[in-house]
C-alpha positions as CSV (number, residue, x, y, z in Angstrom):
1,M,16.2,-5.3,31.5
2,Q,13.3,-7.5,32.5
3,K,12.8,-10.6,30.3
4,N,9.1,-10.4,30.4
5,F,8.4,-11.0,26.7
6,D,9.0,-13.7,24.2
7,Y,8.4,-11.4,21.2
8,I,8.7,-7.6,20.8
9,I,7.0,-6.2,17.8
10,V,7.9,-2.6,16.7
11,G,5.1,-0.9,14.9
12,A,1.3,-1.4,15.3
13,G,0.6,-1.0,11.6
14,S,-0.8,-3.1,8.8
15,A,1.7,-5.9,9.6
16,G,2.3,-5.4,13.3
17,C,-1.4,-5.7,14.3
18,V,-1.7,-9.0,12.4
19,L,1.5,-10.3,14.1
20,A,0.3,-9.3,17.5
21,A,-3.0,-11.1,17.0
22,R,-1.6,-14.3,15.6
23,L,1.4,-14.6,17.9
24,T,-0.9,-14.4,21.0
25,E,-3.9,-16.4,19.9
26,D,-2.7,-19.7,21.3
27,G,-1.8,-18.2,24.7
28,K,1.7,-19.6,24.7
29,H,3.7,-16.5,24.1
30,R,4.1,-13.1,25.8
31,V,4.1,-10.3,23.2
32,L,4.9,-6.6,23.5
33,L,3.7,-4.3,20.8
34,L,5.3,-0.9,20.7
35,E,3.7,2.0,18.7
36,T,4.8,5.7,18.6
37,G,1.4,6.9,17.9
38,G,-1.8,6.7,19.9
39,S,-5.5,5.9,19.7
40,D,-7.3,5.4,16.4
41,K,-10.8,6.1,17.8
42,S,-11.2,9.4,16.0
43,I,-14.3,9.7,13.9
44,F,-12.1,11.0,11.1
45,I,-10.3,7.7,11.1
46,Q,-13.3,5.4,11.4
47,M,-15.6,7.2,8.9
48,P,-14.4,6.0,5.4
49,T,-15.3,9.2,3.6
50,A,-13.1,11.3,5.9
51,L,-9.9,9.6,4.7
52,S,-8.2,12.8,3.6
53,I,-8.2,14.1,7.2
54,P,-6.0,11.6,9.0
55,M,-3.9,11.3,5.9
56,N,-3.0,15.0,6.3
57,T,-2.9,15.2,10.1
58,H,0.4,15.2,11.9
59,K,-1.1,13.5,15.0
60,Y,-1.7,10.4,13.0
61,N,1.0,10.7,10.3
62,W,4.8,10.8,10.3
63,Q,4.5,13.4,7.5
64,F,7.8,12.3,5.8
65,E,9.1,14.3,2.9
66,T,11.5,13.3,0.2
67,E,14.6,15.0,-0.9
68,P,14.2,17.1,-4.0
69,E,13.3,14.5,-6.7
70,P,15.6,15.1,-9.6
71,Y,13.3,13.8,-12.3
72,L,10.2,15.6,-10.9
73,N,11.5,19.2,-11.3
74,G,13.2,19.0,-7.9
75,R,9.9,18.8,-6.0
76,R,9.9,17.4,-2.5
77,M,7.1,14.7,-2.4
78,H,4.8,14.0,0.5
79,C,5.3,10.5,2.0
80,P,2.7,9.9,4.7
81,R,3.1,6.9,7.0
82,G,0.7,6.0,9.8
83,K,1.6,7.0,13.3
84,V,-1.4,5.6,15.2
85,L,-2.8,2.2,16.1
86,G,-3.4,0.5,12.8
87,G,-0.6,2.4,11.2
88,S,-1.1,3.2,7.5
89,S,-4.2,1.0,7.5
90,S,-5.8,3.7,9.7
91,I,-5.0,6.6,7.4
92,N,-5.0,5.1,3.9
93,G,-7.6,5.1,1.2
94,M,-8.9,1.6,2.2
95,V,-8.5,0.3,-1.4
96,Y,-8.1,-3.5,-1.3
97,V,-6.0,-4.8,-4.2
98,R,-3.9,-7.9,-3.8
99,G,-1.7,-7.5,-6.8
100,H,-1.5,-9.7,-9.8
101,A,-0.6,-13.4,-9.4
102,R,2.5,-12.9,-11.5
103,D,3.7,-10.3,-9.0
104,F,4.2,-13.0,-6.4
105,D,5.7,-15.4,-8.8
106,Q,8.1,-12.6,-9.6
107,W,9.0,-12.5,-5.8
108,Q,9.9,-16.1,-5.9
109,Q,12.0,-15.7,-9.0
110,A,13.8,-12.8,-7.2
111,G,14.8,-15.3,-4.4
112,A,11.9,-15.1,-2.1
113,E,11.4,-18.9,-2.1
114,G,7.9,-19.9,-0.8
115,W,6.3,-16.6,-1.7
116,S,4.8,-17.5,-5.1
117,Y,1.2,-16.9,-5.9
118,R,0.3,-20.5,-5.0
119,D,1.9,-19.9,-1.6
120,C,0.3,-16.5,-1.0
121,L,-3.3,-17.1,-2.1
122,P,-4.2,-19.2,0.9
123,Y,-3.1,-16.4,3.2
124,F,-5.1,-13.7,1.3
125,R,-8.1,-16.0,1.8
126,K,-7.3,-16.5,5.5
127,A,-7.2,-12.8,6.2
128,E,-10.4,-11.9,4.5
129,T,-14.2,-11.9,4.8
130,W,-15.4,-11.0,1.3
131,A,-18.9,-9.5,1.5
132,F,-20.1,-11.6,-1.4
133,G,-19.0,-15.0,0.0
134,G,-15.9,-17.2,-0.2
135,D,-14.7,-19.3,-3.1
136,T,-11.4,-20.6,-4.5
137,Y,-10.0,-17.1,-4.5
138,R,-11.9,-15.2,-1.7
139,G,-12.1,-15.8,2.0
140,D,-15.2,-15.8,4.2
141,Q,-13.9,-16.3,7.7
142,G,-11.1,-13.8,8.1
143,P,-10.8,-10.7,10.3
144,L,-10.6,-8.3,7.4
145,G,-13.9,-7.1,6.0
146,V,-13.9,-6.3,2.3
147,N,-16.8,-4.9,0.2
148,N,-17.7,-2.6,-2.6
149,G,-18.9,0.4,-0.6
150,N,-22.3,1.6,-2.0
151,Q,-22.4,-0.9,-4.9
152,M,-21.6,1.7,-7.5
153,Q,-24.9,3.7,-7.1
154,N,-23.5,6.7,-8.8
155,P,-24.0,6.2,-12.6
156,L,-20.5,7.4,-13.4
157,Y,-18.9,4.2,-11.9
158,Q,-20.6,1.8,-14.3
159,T,-20.1,4.3,-17.2
160,F,-16.4,4.2,-16.7
161,V,-16.5,0.4,-16.7
162,D,-18.6,0.4,-19.9
163,A,-16.1,2.8,-21.6
164,G,-13.2,0.4,-20.8
165,V,-15.1,-2.4,-22.4
166,E,-16.0,-0.3,-25.4
167,A,-12.3,0.5,-25.8
168,G,-11.7,-3.3,-26.2
169,Y,-10.6,-4.3,-22.7
170,A,-12.1,-7.1,-20.7
171,A,-14.7,-6.8,-18.0
172,T,-13.8,-8.4,-14.7
173,Q,-16.1,-8.8,-11.7
174,D,-13.3,-9.7,-9.4
175,Y,-9.8,-8.3,-10.1
176,N,-8.7,-10.1,-6.9
177,G,-9.9,-13.4,-8.2
178,E,-9.0,-15.3,-11.4
179,Q,-8.6,-12.3,-13.6
180,Q,-7.1,-9.0,-12.7
181,E,-7.0,-7.5,-16.2
182,G,-10.0,-5.5,-17.1
183,F,-12.6,-3.0,-15.7
184,G,-15.0,-3.6,-12.9
185,P,-16.0,-2.8,-9.3
186,M,-13.3,-1.8,-6.8
187,H,-13.0,-3.3,-3.3
188,M,-12.4,-1.6,0.0
189,T,-11.6,-2.5,3.6
190,V,-14.8,-1.3,5.1
191,R,-17.0,-3.4,7.4
192,N,-20.5,-2.4,8.7
193,G,-19.8,1.1,7.4
194,R,-16.5,1.5,9.3
195,R,-12.9,1.5,8.2
196,C,-11.6,-2.0,8.7
197,S,-8.1,-1.2,9.6
198,T,-5.8,-3.9,11.1
199,A,-6.4,-2.2,14.5
200,N,-10.1,-2.9,14.2
201,A,-9.8,-6.3,12.5
202,Y,-6.9,-7.8,14.4
203,L,-5.6,-5.8,17.3
204,R,-8.7,-4.8,19.2
205,P,-9.9,-8.4,19.8
206,A,-6.3,-9.4,20.7
207,M,-6.0,-6.7,23.3
208,Q,-8.4,-8.6,25.5
209,R,-5.7,-11.3,25.9
210,A,-3.5,-11.3,29.0
211,N,-0.4,-12.3,27.0
212,L,-0.4,-9.1,24.8
213,T,0.9,-5.8,26.1
214,V,0.4,-2.7,23.9
215,V,2.5,0.4,24.6
216,T,1.6,3.6,22.7
217,G,3.6,6.8,22.7
218,A,6.8,4.7,22.5
219,L,9.5,6.0,20.2
220,V,12.0,3.1,19.6
221,H,15.6,4.2,19.5
222,K,17.3,1.0,18.4
223,V,17.4,-2.7,18.5
224,L,19.7,-4.0,21.3
225,L,22.4,-6.4,20.2
226,E,24.8,-8.7,21.9
227,G,27.3,-9.5,19.2
228,K,25.2,-10.7,16.3
229,T,22.1,-11.5,18.3
230,A,19.1,-9.2,18.9
231,T,18.1,-9.2,22.6
232,G,15.6,-6.5,22.9
233,V,14.9,-2.8,22.1
234,E,15.5,0.6,23.6
235,Y,12.6,3.0,23.5
236,E,11.4,6.3,25.0
237,K,8.1,7.1,26.5
238,N,7.1,10.3,28.3
239,G,10.8,11.4,28.1
240,Q,12.1,8.3,29.9
241,R,14.3,5.7,28.2
242,C,13.4,2.1,28.7
243,S,15.1,-1.1,27.7
244,V,13.1,-4.3,27.3
245,A,14.2,-7.8,26.4
246,A,12.8,-10.4,24.1
247,S,13.7,-14.1,24.9
248,R,12.8,-15.2,21.4
249,E,12.7,-12.5,18.7
250,V,12.5,-8.8,17.9
251,I,10.3,-8.2,14.9
252,L,10.4,-4.8,13.1
253,A,7.1,-3.9,11.5
254,A,7.7,-0.2,11.2
255,G,7.1,0.0,7.5
256,S,9.3,0.8,4.5
257,I,10.6,4.0,5.9
258,G,10.7,3.1,9.6
259,S,12.2,-0.4,9.5
260,P,15.3,0.4,7.4
261,H,15.8,3.5,9.5
262,L,15.7,1.4,12.8
263,L,18.1,-1.1,11.4
264,Q,20.5,1.7,10.5
265,L,20.1,3.3,13.9
266,S,21.0,0.0,15.4
267,G,24.3,-0.2,13.4
268,I,23.0,-2.6,10.7
269,G,23.4,-1.4,7.2
270,K,25.7,0.0,4.6
271,P,29.0,1.1,6.2
272,Q,29.3,4.4,4.3
273,V,25.7,5.4,5.2
274,L,26.3,4.7,8.9
275,E,29.6,6.4,9.0
276,Q,28.2,9.6,7.5
277,A,25.5,9.5,10.2
278,G,28.0,9.0,13.0
279,I,26.7,5.5,13.9
280,A,29.1,2.7,14.7
281,L,28.9,-0.3,12.4
282,V,27.7,-3.5,14.0
283,H,26.8,-5.5,11.0
284,D,27.6,-4.8,7.3
285,L,24.3,-5.3,5.4
286,P,24.5,-3.1,2.3
287,G,20.9,-3.6,1.1
288,V,19.3,-1.9,4.1
289,G,17.4,1.1,2.8
290,E,18.2,0.4,-0.8
291,N,15.8,-0.8,-3.6
292,L,13.1,1.7,-2.5
293,Q,10.1,1.7,-4.8
294,D,6.8,3.4,-5.0
295,H,3.8,4.0,-7.3
296,L,3.5,7.4,-8.9
297,E,0.2,8.6,-10.3
298,F,-1.6,11.7,-11.6
299,Y,-5.2,12.8,-11.8
300,F,-6.9,12.8,-15.3
301,Q,-9.7,15.3,-14.7
302,F,-12.8,16.2,-16.7
303,R,-15.8,18.4,-16.3
304,C,-19.0,16.4,-16.0
305,K,-22.0,17.6,-18.2
306,Q,-24.6,16.2,-15.8
307,P,-25.2,17.2,-12.1
308,V,-24.2,13.8,-10.7
309,S,-20.7,14.2,-9.4
310,L,-19.6,14.3,-5.7
311,N,-18.4,17.9,-6.2
312,R,-22.0,18.8,-5.3
313,K,-21.4,17.2,-1.8
314,L,-18.4,19.2,-0.8
315,D,-20.2,22.2,0.9
316,W,-20.4,22.2,4.6
317,W,-24.2,21.5,4.8
318,S,-23.9,18.4,2.6
319,K,-20.9,17.2,4.6
320,L,-22.9,17.7,7.9
321,Q,-25.8,15.6,6.5
322,I,-23.4,12.8,5.4
323,G,-21.7,12.8,8.7
324,V,-24.9,12.7,10.8
325,R,-26.3,9.9,8.7
326,W,-23.1,8.0,9.2
327,L,-23.1,8.5,12.9
328,L,-26.7,7.3,13.2
329,R,-26.7,4.5,10.6
330,K,-23.1,3.8,9.4
331,D,-24.2,3.9,5.8
332,G,-24.6,6.4,2.8
333,L,-21.8,8.4,1.4
334,G,-20.0,8.4,4.7
335,A,-19.5,4.6,4.5
336,T,-17.4,4.5,1.3
337,N,-14.0,5.7,0.1
338,H,-15.8,6.6,-3.2
339,F,-13.3,4.6,-5.3
340,E,-16.0,2.1,-6.4
341,S,-14.9,1.2,-9.9
342,C,-11.4,0.6,-11.4
343,G,-9.4,-0.8,-14.2
344,F,-6.1,-2.8,-14.7
345,I,-4.6,-2.8,-18.2
346,R,-1.4,-3.6,-20.0
347,S,0.5,-0.7,-21.5
348,K,1.5,-2.4,-24.7
349,A,1.7,-5.8,-26.4
350,G,4.4,-7.9,-25.0
351,V,3.6,-7.0,-21.4
352,E,2.4,-10.2,-19.7
353,W,0.2,-8.8,-16.9
354,P,-1.3,-5.4,-16.1
355,D,1.1,-2.5,-15.4
356,I,-1.4,0.4,-15.4
357,Q,-4.0,0.9,-12.7
358,Y,-7.1,3.1,-12.6
359,H,-9.0,4.3,-9.6
360,F,-12.2,6.1,-10.7
361,L,-13.6,8.9,-8.6
362,P,-16.9,10.6,-9.5
363,A,-15.5,13.9,-8.4
364,A,-12.6,16.2,-9.2
365,M,-10.5,16.9,-6.2
366,R,-7.2,16.4,-4.5
367,Y,-6.2,13.9,-1.8
368,D,-6.5,16.7,0.8
369,G,-10.2,17.0,-0.1
370,R,-9.9,20.4,-1.9
371,E,-12.0,20.9,-5.1
372,A,-10.0,21.1,-8.3
373,F,-12.5,23.6,-9.8
374,D,-16.1,24.8,-9.5
375,G,-18.9,22.7,-10.9
376,D,-19.2,19.0,-11.6
377,G,-16.3,16.8,-12.5
378,F,-14.8,13.3,-12.4
379,Q,-11.3,12.0,-12.4
380,L,-9.1,8.9,-13.0
381,H,-6.2,8.3,-10.8
382,V,-3.8,6.6,-13.2
383,G,-0.2,5.4,-12.9
384,H,2.4,3.0,-14.3
385,N,2.6,0.4,-11.6
386,K,5.8,-1.6,-12.4
387,P,8.5,1.0,-12.1
388,L,12.2,0.2,-12.8
389,S,13.4,3.3,-10.9
390,R,14.9,2.7,-7.5
391,G,15.6,4.9,-4.5
392,H,16.8,4.7,-0.9
393,V,16.2,5.4,2.8
394,H,19.3,6.6,4.6
395,V,19.7,7.5,8.3
396,R,21.0,11.0,8.9
397,S,22.1,10.9,12.5
398,S,21.9,8.8,15.6
399,D,18.9,10.8,16.8
400,P,15.8,8.7,16.1
401,R,13.7,11.9,16.0
402,Q,15.5,13.1,12.9
403,A,13.7,11.8,9.8
404,P,15.8,9.8,7.4
405,E,16.8,10.9,3.9
406,I,14.2,9.6,1.5
407,L,14.7,9.6,-2.3
408,F,12.6,7.6,-4.7
409,N,14.3,8.7,-8.0
410,Y,10.8,8.7,-9.5
411,L,11.0,8.5,-13.4
412,Q,14.7,8.0,-13.4
413,H,14.3,5.1,-15.8
414,E,13.2,5.8,-19.4
415,A,10.7,2.8,-19.3
416,D,8.8,4.6,-16.4
417,R,8.6,7.8,-18.5
418,E,7.3,5.8,-21.4
419,G,4.8,4.1,-19.2
420,F,3.3,7.5,-18.2
421,R,3.0,8.5,-21.9
422,D,1.0,5.4,-22.4
423,C,-1.1,6.4,-19.4
424,V,-2.1,9.7,-21.0
425,R,-2.8,8.3,-24.5
426,L,-4.7,5.2,-23.4
427,S,-6.7,7.1,-20.8
428,R,-7.9,9.6,-23.4
429,E,-9.0,6.8,-25.6
430,I,-11.0,5.2,-22.9
431,I,-12.7,8.4,-21.8
432,G,-13.4,9.1,-25.4
433,Q,-15.7,6.1,-25.9
434,P,-19.4,6.6,-26.6
435,A,-20.4,5.4,-23.2
436,M,-18.9,8.6,-21.7
437,D,-20.6,11.0,-24.2
438,A,-23.5,11.9,-21.9
439,F,-21.1,12.9,-19.1
440,R,-17.7,13.8,-20.6
441,G,-17.1,17.5,-20.6
442,E,-13.9,19.5,-21.1
443,E,-10.6,17.9,-20.2
444,I,-9.2,19.9,-17.4
445,Q,-6.0,18.0,-16.7
446,P,-3.6,17.4,-18.5
447,G,-5.5,19.5,-21.1
448,L,-5.7,18.9,-24.8
449,A,-2.6,21.1,-25.4
450,V,-0.5,18.2,-23.9
451,Q,0.1,15.9,-26.8
452,S,3.7,15.2,-27.7
453,D,6.1,13.0,-25.7
454,E,7.9,16.1,-24.6
455,Q,4.7,17.8,-23.5
456,I,3.5,14.7,-21.6
457,D,6.8,14.3,-19.9
458,A,6.8,17.9,-18.8
459,F,3.2,17.6,-17.5
460,V,4.0,14.4,-15.5
461,R,7.2,15.9,-14.0
462,G,5.1,18.8,-12.6
463,A,1.8,17.1,-11.7
464,A,2.5,13.5,-10.7
465,E,2.0,12.6,-7.1
466,S,2.9,9.6,-5.0
467,A,0.2,6.9,-4.6
468,Y,1.7,6.4,-1.1
469,H,3.0,2.9,-1.7
470,P,6.7,3.0,-0.5
471,S,8.1,-0.5,-0.4
472,C,11.0,-2.9,-1.0
473,S,13.7,-1.1,1.2
474,C,14.6,-4.3,3.1
475,K,14.0,-6.8,0.4
476,M,13.6,-10.5,0.9
477,G,16.0,-12.8,-0.9
478,T,19.5,-14.3,-1.0
479,D,21.4,-11.9,-3.3
480,A,24.0,-9.3,-2.1
481,L,21.3,-6.6,-1.5
482,A,18.8,-8.8,0.3
483,V,18.2,-7.8,3.9
484,V,16.0,-10.7,5.0
485,D,15.8,-14.3,4.0
486,P,12.6,-16.1,2.8
487,Q,11.7,-16.7,6.5
488,T,11.9,-12.9,7.0
489,R,15.0,-13.2,9.2
490,V,17.6,-10.5,9.0
491,H,20.7,-11.9,7.3
492,G,23.5,-12.4,9.8
493,I,21.6,-11.4,12.9
494,R,20.0,-13.9,15.1
495,G,16.6,-13.2,16.7
496,L,15.7,-10.3,14.4
497,R,13.1,-10.2,11.6
498,V,11.5,-7.6,9.4
499,V,7.8,-8.1,8.5
500,D,6.2,-5.3,6.5
501,S,6.1,-4.0,2.9
502,S,9.8,-3.2,3.1
503,V,10.6,-6.9,2.5
504,F,8.8,-7.0,-0.8
505,P,11.5,-7.8,-3.5
506,V,9.5,-6.0,-6.2
507,I,6.4,-3.7,-5.9
508,P,3.2,-5.4,-7.0
509,N,0.6,-4.0,-9.4
510,G,-1.8,-2.5,-6.9
511,N,-2.2,-0.9,-3.5
512,L,-0.1,-2.4,-0.8
513,N,-2.3,-2.9,2.3
514,A,-3.7,-6.2,1.2
515,P,-0.3,-7.8,0.3
516,T,1.2,-6.5,3.6
517,I,-1.5,-8.1,5.6
518,M,-1.0,-11.4,3.7
519,L,2.7,-11.2,4.3
520,A,2.2,-10.8,8.0
521,E,-0.3,-13.7,8.1
522,R,2.2,-16.1,6.5
523,A,5.1,-14.7,8.5
524,A,3.3,-15.4,11.7
525,D,3.1,-19.1,10.8
526,L,6.8,-19.1,9.9
527,I,7.7,-17.4,13.3
528,R,5.6,-19.9,15.2
529,G,7.1,-22.8,13.3
530,I,3.7,-23.8,12.0
531,E,3.4,-25.7,8.8
532,P,2.4,-23.1,6.1
533,L,-1.0,-23.5,4.6
534,A,-1.1,-25.8,1.6
535,P,-0.4,-24.1,-1.7
536,S,-3.4,-23.3,-3.9
537,D,-3.9,-24.7,-7.4
538,A,-6.3,-21.9,-8.4
539,K,-6.0,-20.9,-12.0
540,V,-4.9,-17.5,-13.2
541,R,-6.4,-16.0,-16.4
542,L,-4.0,-14.1,-18.7
543,D,-4.6,-12.9,-22.2
544,E,-3.4,-15.8,-24.3
545,Q,-2.2,-13.4,-27.0
546,W,-0.4,-10.9,-24.7
547,R,2.7,-11.1,-26.7
548,T,1.1,-9.7,-29.8
549,R,-1.8,-7.5,-28.6
550,Q,-2.3,-4.8,-26.0
551,R,-6.0,-5.6,-25.2
552,A,-8.4,-8.4,-25.8
553,G,-10.4,-6.5,-28.4
554,E,-7.4,-5.8,-30.5
555,A,-6.2,-7.9,-33.5
556,S,-3.0,-9.7,-32.9
557,R,0.1,-8.6,-34.7
558,P,3.5,-10.1,-35.1
559,P,5.8,-9.4,-32.2
560,V,8.3,-6.6,-32.6
């Protein structure tokens, strides 16, 4: 073992690239970044519209699969995780949603001291360059480029927003700003027409520094421990085993599946889980791999009565034209993820902040890019985003190549099933508004035959898909199931941290790339011993009558 490095970071994903950049920027520390995957330079990664290709390509994706989910008709669910420089930020849908301010206050209430919205907002701003300029909420000097794609040129985007307003919901021009609740433009991590992954935004500039070493094709086997101190890692590259030491810290940034799996491979976790896998217990930490959460969603699909949907652009000739234009100019339909408008609503009166999210797509298709039907169509991706169901990630054996057992227990909790009933009924009401009359055709999915609670439940069990937001499996806090403390240090092990979405105590209302990047930005200051950025006093707008009404345009009623 050669003690050549101060820090070893495992995983070059959404968090790992941020850490590598920030821990090397002052030139004082030697950092090793290990990544199992390889280069992210493929056109299919860099072109935003091609997002379905890397998401479904084994070369760039761990292609995890769950155990049969007992509340989803025993279906095994796809759980893609990035295996490439940039990690999941190189294969995701590029949607930029921070989450609601109250989500981070909820973290602090769960024991993650110092992670309230006031503490987190400065780091969201630090990470970002918002295309429309900085303000109290938005950054204008950060590495991460954020914009609105093609500015909602397709008429269906604004029509969806108008329908939401007609249904009595608020309009919001910036759901990442003062007010999340409502309908408006959606934001994406695209800069100058290219995917703005953390590899592009953070890692590539940092790779020019002499104090950063990046090793790809490196499968980490375990964290090396001397007693209760992490001293390095063991990894394999090109069939050869290597051990490398860290004089300061080992930092796991392998994601909500990879990080708990690596802790368990290293003998850190719940004794029963390790015993069943034949791994010797080094440190009893029962929360490792527990508390797993994800967002579930389904597609609400309609035929479109006018020839304006993107279904007309799915033939090979149109795709060729889009691709050539993107190659030459980095603009047009190739430079957007096509999710350009959205909505965040509360499912019922008495819910304080939004728990239902809409991504609007002016096409009807699957995540793998296949058409749902012939002709024009559009769809809503809708899900109940504050689930109470909990799952786990459990190591199966001491072989790091064997994927862990993953079970989310989607819809185990009755409140989650009720939330999806609300999704169906509220979505129909929104799409039924006069604004949609000129475009709304037949409801394809779920179909008008699906009306009762029982019918909705059956439809959701068979049709719902993961939104690909696994999180919370190494949660931050101080209770018995907490894995890391509010400084992201693993409880009971010196020199070891976890910094990725696995440490979220509770899943936020929104996509996870933005809060993961924020987490890594703040964690980098904690690791370096730098005074955290001063908390923000920015205001948060909530419906003042949330206790007694479900939407702003609805009359208040006495609380139940």
